[in-house]
Structure formats: C-alpha cells, structure tokens
C-alpha positions in Angstrom: -0.3 0.4 0.1 3.2 2.6 1.1 4.0 2.2 -3.4 0.1 3.2 -4.3 0.6 6.6 -1.7 3.1 7.4 -3.1 2.0 7.4 -6.7 -1.2 9.8 -5.7 1.1 11.5 -5.1 3.3 11.9 -8.6 2.6 14.3 -11.1 1.2 11.3 -13.4 -1.1 11.1 -10.7 -2.5 14.5 -10.6 -3.3 14.8 -14.6 -5.1 11.1 -14.9 -7.4 12.5 -12.0 -7.5 15.9 -14.7 -8.5 13.5 -18.0 -10.8 11.3 -15.5 -12.7 13.5 -14.8 -12.5 15.7 -18.4 -16.1 13.5 -19.0 -17.7 13.8 -16.5 -17.5 17.1 -15.9 -19.2 18.0 -19.3 -21.4 15.4 -18.5 -22.3 16.9 -15.2 -23.0 20.3 -16.6 -25.2 19.4 -19.6 -27.4 17.2 -17.2 -27.1 19.7 -14.4 -28.0 22.5 -17.3 -31.5 19.7 -18.5 -32.9 19.6 -14.6 -32.4 23.3 -13.2 -34.7 23.9 -16.2 -37.0 21.3 -15.3 -36.4 18.0 -17.3 -33.9 15.2 -15.8 -32.5 13.6 -18.5 -32.6 9.7 -18.7 -31.0 9.5 -22.1 -27.3 11.3 -21.2 -26.1 7.1 -21.6 -26.9 6.6 -25.0 -26.4 9.8 -25.7 -22.9 9.7 -25.0 -22.6 6.4 -26.8 -24.0 7.8 -29.6 -22.2 10.7 -29.7 -18.6 9.5 -29.1 -19.4 6.4 -32.4 -20.4 9.2 -34.7 -17.1 11.4 -33.7 -15.0 8.8 -33.8 -16.7 8.2 -37.4 -16.7 11.2 -38.9 -13.2 11.3 -37.1 -12.0 8.0 -39.3 -13.5 9.1 -42.5 -12.0 12.7 -42.9 -9.0 13.1 -40.2 -10.5 15.6 -39.2 -10.3 15.7 -35.4 -12.5 19.0 -35.0 -14.6 18.1 -37.4 -15.3 14.5 -35.1 -15.8 16.9 -31.8 -18.4 19.0 -34.5 -20.3 15.9 -35.1 -20.7 14.9 -31.6 -21.8 18.2 -30.4 -24.5 18.5 -33.4 -25.6 14.4 -32.2 -25.8 14.9 -28.6 -27.6 18.1 -29.7 -30.0 16.2 -31.8 -30.5 13.7 -29.3 -31.7 16.2 -27.1 -33.9 17.6 -29.3 -35.3 14.6 -29.2 -35.7 13.8 -25.5 -37.2 17.6 -25.0 -39.5 17.4 -27.8 -41.0 13.9 -25.8 -40.8 15.5 -22.0 -41.3 19.4 -22.6 -43.6 19.6 -25.7 -45.6 16.5 -25.9 -45.0 16.2 -21.8 -44.1 12.6 -21.4 -42.7 11.1 -18.9 -39.4 12.2 -18.2 -38.1 8.4 -16.6 -39.2 6.5 -19.4 -38.6 9.1 -22.3 -35.0 9.3 -21.1 -34.9 5.4 -20.4 -35.7 5.6 -24.3 -33.6 8.0 -25.5 -30.5 5.8 -24.0 -32.0 2.7 -25.3 -32.3 4.1 -28.7 -29.0 5.5 -29.2 -27.3 2.8 -27.8 -29.2 0.9 -30.8 -28.5 3.2 -32.7 -24.7 3.7 -32.1 -24.0 -1.0 -32.6 -26.1 -0.2 -35.9 -23.8 2.2 -37.4 -20.9 1.3 -36.7 -21.5 -2.4 -37.6 -23.0 -1.3 -40.6 -19.9 1.5 -41.4 -16.8 -0.3 -40.1 -18.4 -4.2 -40.4 -17.2 -6.9 -37.4 -14.0 -6.8 -37.4 -11.4 -8.9 -35.5 -8.6 -5.9 -34.8 -11.0 -2.5 -33.7 -10.1 0.9 -36.0 -8.5 3.0 -34.3 -7.4 6.5 -34.9 -4.6 8.7 -33.8 -5.8 10.8 -31.4 -6.1 14.2 -29.4 -1.8 15.2 -28.9 -1.2 16.7 -24.8 -0.9 20.2 -25.5 1.7 22.1 -23.2 0.4 26.2 -22.5 3.3 27.9 -22.9 5.4 29.5 -19.3 2.4 27.8 -17.1 3.0 24.0 -17.7 6.3 24.5 -16.7 5.5 25.9 -13.4 6.5 22.5 -10.8 3.7 20.3 -10.6 0.6 21.9 -11.0 2.7 22.3 -14.0 2.5 19.1 -15.8 -1.0 18.3 -14.5 -2.7 20.9 -15.1 -1.0 22.2 -18.3 -0.1 19.4 -20.2 -3.1 18.3 -21.1 -5.9 18.2 -24.2 -7.6 20.6 -25.9 -11.0 19.7 -25.1 -9.0 18.7 -21.0 -9.2 23.0 -21.6 -12.5 23.1 -22.7 -14.1 20.9 -20.5 -11.7 23.5 -17.1 -13.3 27.2 -19.5 -17.0 24.7 -19.4 -17.2 24.9 -15.5 -16.6 29.1 -15.0 -18.9 29.4 -17.6 -21.3 27.8 -17.1 -21.6 29.4 -13.4 -21.3 32.9 -15.0 -23.9 32.2 -17.5 -26.8 30.8 -14.6 -26.2 32.9 -12.9 -25.4 36.1 -14.3 -27.3 36.1 -17.4 -30.6 36.5 -18.9 -31.3 33.4 -20.4 -29.8 31.8 -16.3 -31.8 33.5 -15.2 -35.2 32.2 -17.0 -33.7 28.0 -17.1 -33.7 28.8 -12.8 -37.3 30.6 -13.2 -38.2 27.3 -15.7 -36.8 24.6 -13.3 -38.5 26.3 -10.0 -41.7 27.8 -10.9 -42.3 27.7 -14.3 -45.7 29.6 -13.5 -44.4 32.9 -12.0 -41.3 32.4 -15.4 -45.2 32.6 -17.5 -46.0 35.3 -16.0 -43.0 37.2 -16.8 -43.0 37.1 -19.9 -40.7 33.8 -20.3 -41.4 31.6 -22.7 -40.8 28.1 -20.2 -41.2 25.7 -23.3 -38.6 27.1 -25.9 -36.2 28.1 -22.3 -36.5 24.3 -21.5 -35.6 23.0 -25.0 -32.5 25.4 -25.1 -31.1 24.1 -21.4 -31.6 20.6 -22.9 -30.2 20.8 -26.7 -27.3 22.2 -24.4 -27.1 19.3 -22.1 -27.1 17.3 -24.9 -23.4 19.7 -27.0 -22.1 19.3 -23.7 -22.8 15.3 -22.9 -21.4 15.5 -26.5 -17.9 16.8 -26.2 -18.2 14.4 -23.6 -18.2 11.4 -26.1 -16.2 12.4 -28.3 -13.3 12.3 -24.9 -13.8 9.1 -24.8 -13.5 8.1 -27.9 -10.8 10.7 -29.0 -9.0 11.7 -27.0 -9.4 9.0 -24.0 -9.5 5.5 -26.0 -8.4 6.9 -29.7 -10.7 4.3 -30.2 -15.1 3.2 -30.5 -16.1 0.3 -28.1 -19.4 -1.0 -27.2 -18.2 -0.6 -22.6 -16.3 3.2 -23.6 -18.8 4.8 -22.0 -18.8 2.1 -18.6 -21.3 3.6 -16.5 -20.2 7.0 -16.5 -23.5 9.4 -17.6 -25.4 8.0 -14.9 -22.8 8.1 -12.3 -22.7 12.5 -13.8 -27.1 11.8 -13.2 -25.5 11.2 -9.6 -22.7 13.8 -9.6 -25.8 16.2 -9.5 -27.1 15.6 -6.7 -23.8 15.2 -5.0 -23.0 18.7 -6.0 -26.5 20.2 -5.6 -27.5 21.6 -9.1 -24.5 24.2 -8.5 -21.8 24.1 -11.9 -18.8 24.5 -9.2 -19.6 22.0 -6.7 -20.3 19.2 -9.8 -17.8 19.9 -11.0 -15.5 19.2 -7.6 -18.2 16.6 -7.8 -16.5 15.0 -10.6 -12.5 15.1 -9.8 -13.8 13.4 -6.5 -15.4 10.7 -8.4 -11.6 10.6 -11.1 -9.9 10.6 -8.2 -11.6 7.4 -6.5 -11.5 6.2 -10.1 -7.7 7.1 -10.1 -6.4 5.6 -7.7 -8.8 2.7 -7.6 -6.6 2.0 -10.7 -3.0 2.6 -9.3 -4.0 -0.1 -6.8 -4.8 -2.4 -9.3 -1.7 -1.7 -10.9 0.5 -1.4 -6.8 0.9 -6.0 -7.3 -2.1 -6.1 -4.5 -2.5 -9.9 -6.2 -4.4 -11.5 -3.5 -7.5 -9.3 -4.0 -9.5 -9.7 -7.2 -9.9 -6.7 -9.7 -12.8 -6.9 -9.8 -12.6 -5.5 -5.8 -10.7 -2.2 -7.0 -13.4 -1.4 -10.2 -16.6 -1.3 -7.9 -14.6 1.8 -5.6 -15.6 4.9 -7.6 -19.2 3.7 -8.5 -19.7 2.8 -3.8 -18.2 6.2 -3.4 -21.0 8.4 -5.9 -23.8 5.5 -4.1 -22.7 6.5 -0.6 -22.2 10.4 -1.3 -24.8 10.2 -3.1 -27.0 8.9 -0.4 -25.9 11.6 1.9 -25.7 14.5 0.0 -29.5 13.9 -1.1 -31.3 13.8 2.7 -30.3 17.5 2.5 -30.0 17.9 -0.8 -33.1 20.2 -2.5 -33.8 19.3 -6.6 -35.5 22.6 -8.1 -38.7 22.7 -7.6 -40.0 21.7 -11.1 -37.9 18.4 -11.8 -40.3 15.7 -13.4 -43.2 17.9 -13.5 -44.3 18.8 -17.5 -45.3 22.3 -17.8 -48.9 22.6 -19.7 -49.9 26.4 -19.5 -53.9 25.7 -20.3 -53.5 23.6 -16.5 -54.2 26.1 -13.6 
C-alpha cells in the first residue's frame, strides 16, 4: 500500500485525475443545465455512447479531429432535441422518455458502427488528440505538467466550469432557466417562454454530453468500443445531486469521482494480487452511491423538476 500512496503525490496521478474528470465534467454540466430547467435527462448514457461513435466515425472517415468533435456535439444536440420534444413539448414522462432515448441511442450506435466498419477482428482506431502544453504555465512545478499539459478538450472542460456558472447566475437566460426550473407559472407570467427555455437547456445539455462522448473516443481511448462509456452517464446524474445542481460543486464532485477512479487504477497496478480486480473497479461506483445517499438527504432539487408544464392547466 505504501507504493500506492507514493503514486498519489506524483504528477502522473494528478494528470490522470484531470483526464478522468473531463468527460464527467462535461456530462455533469450538461445534465445540470437540463435539470435546472426542470427536465431530468436519463438518456445521457445512450447520448454519450452515440456521440462517441459518431465523433469517432467522422474523424476516422475525414481525418479531422475537430470535425469529429463538431459531429459529436451536433449529435448530442439532436438527441437532446428529441428528448425535449417528448418531455417538454408533449409532456410525457421524463423517466420513461429518458430510458427510451438511452436504449434508442445505444442501439443506433451499435447498428451504425457495424454498418460502417463491419465485424473486424482488430477494431479500427484513430490518431486522437495529443497533449498541448501551454507555454510558461506548463513549467510550473507539479501543477504545470498535471493541468497545463493536457488535451485541448481538457482545457475546454476547465473553461466550461466558470462559463457555466456565469451563464447560470449572471445572464438573463440563466435566470430564465432557474425560473422555469423552480416556478414555471411565475416565469410564464413574467413573459418567459417555459417551453422554449427548457428546450434550449436540454439541447445545451445534449451538446455538453456530446463533448463528453467525443473525449472518450477521440482523446482518452482513441477508439470506439461498446463499453467506452461504462456507466459514466449514470454517474453524472448522481454527481449533479452530489453537487446540488451547482456548476462548481458538480465539477468538484466529478474531481472526487476521478480521484477515486484513478486511485483504484493505481491499486490494481500496485501488486495487490490477492484482491480481485473487480473489487477495485467497484470503488468509484460505491463511492458515488454512498455520496449521493448522504448528500441527497439534504439536497433541494429544482421545484419543478420532473413536472411537465402545460399553459392551459392552472
């Protein structure tokens, strides 16, 4: 165990935490925007998977990484719009529609991948994003190599956190999002279009989920596999509760999960052969369940979460 604790203070361990937290941060922020507007998006797992596939495919066929990112983001927005159509416009059950979107997106990802790439003995791969050191900042001891020598998408995730906080708390649109998530009747009386605002929030959430999927297949693994998401979408939903629907707290929750995930990887590599590796794989998810159970007792969700808005009903 001493070898594990020694690795915790190494630059590589800190850099691994940042990389693992990046897709979680994107996905958690996306889910947070959706829920703050009053819409639970349980389709996040399937949306991330489909976006990882479309982004990887676009990059593989075109050779352009940023085109792949764009395709992934557009795919996320399209699936977000589909979920919003069912839940916001038609007012159907958010739970049922979310599960349906996950199943549909997952099945579509598998089908399209097999249709395009076939059944290959060696799965195709791409040359993914390379680390991009920031001059001067990357020379800072310890923190520099860990934070400022990362992929471009990592820097985007870092910038997305304060940007999300600014949008949510300092802009008229962010105020509208919070209003329709707390009291849609009052928002409607104030002239805010509840349907349009919720629709926009869910689509923005889908775009961020698309970035999460793109990172997994184009930076972290440089390939698409059917287990590329591995439950990160469900974890993101829990992290939103853990972060109490706040961008900064949600990002902190993503970092905590990433710390536990990076730690279990180090524990697997530390030579503790008498412990099955499955026990280590469970650690981040056990942490998430326990943390959500503890935090959800006092967490106050947006008042209108899961409640469809129908203007004609009073």
